[in-house]
N, C-alpha and C positions, 0 to 999 in steps of 0.2 A: 337894053336893060330892062325894058318891059317884059320881053319875052323870059329873061332870066327871072324876074320877080313872079310871073305866072307859072312858070314851071317850079319853082320854090313852093308857092302856095298850093299847088295841085299834089306835089310831094309830100307836103306836110299833112295833108288831108288823106293821102294815101297811108302815111305812117300812123295817123290816128285809127284809121280802119283796121290796120294791121294789128294794133294793141287789142281790138276787140276780137278779131279772128284768131289770133296766135294761141289764144287759150284753148281752142279747140283741137289744135294739132295734137299728134301723138308725140310722146315724149323723144323719141329717137328723131322725129323730125325738128323738133324746137331746138334741141341742142346740138344739132348737126354743125360740122365744122363749115360747112358751104350750104347753108340754108336757101330756099328757092327765092327768097327776097333780099338775099347779101348783097348782089350787084346793085340793085336798085337803092339801096340805102347807102352804098359808097357813092353811087352817082348824087343822091341828095346832099350827101355831106360835101361833094365837091362844088355844087351848086351854091351851099351856104357859104363855103369859104369864099367863093368869088364874089358874093354879095356884102360880105363883111362881118366883123367880129358879134355884132347884135344877132344876126341871123344864125351865125354858128352856135351861139350860146341857146337860141331857142330851139334849134335842131337837137343840141345834145339834152335839153330838158325833155323833148318829146322822145327821142330816143331811149332814155332810161324807163320811161313807162310803156314804150311799145316793143322794144326789141328783147328776146328772151335768150338769144345765142350768145353765150359768152365770148366766143370768137368774134363776132360781129361787133359787139360791145368794146372789145379790147382794141379792135382795129379803130374804131371810132374815137376811142379816148387819146390812143397814141397819135393819130393823125391830127386831131384837135390840139393836143398839147404842142405839137411841133407847130402847127400853124400859129397858135396864140404867141409861141416864143419865136417866132421867126427871125425878130431883130437880136435876140440873145438866147443862143442855144442852151445856155446854163440855166434857164427858166423851165424847160420842160417838166423837170420833177415838181417845181412849184406849183404849176399849173394842175398837174394830176392830183396834188394835195388840197388843192383849193377849189379852183372854179369847176374842176372836172371830177370832184370827189365822188358824187353820187354814181357816176358811171363806173368808177373803179370799184365802189362797194359792192355794186349789183353784180359785177364781173366774179368778185371773191365769193359772194353768196351763193353761185351756182356750181 
């Protein structure tokens, strides 16, 4: 558990660093379907899901401010909604409309 928390903390710091760096990238690199940081973000999402709902929410808030690829944001939003509604699959859309709305809105703006 300790190593998972340490990995999460380091990953979140890297995501915050990405927020500062990503504004320097070329537009074709920013909005690419598979940006260079895509797999790392998805790995951090899996770590956050293993740690629980609170960590997932913190990750999503940081992701909204850090990620500019609409494809990665879409993947994060959908996977998070499925995780949050794991006991009731009918709630996926409700989570996308409420808790994950900032992710969805940023996807639509791009």
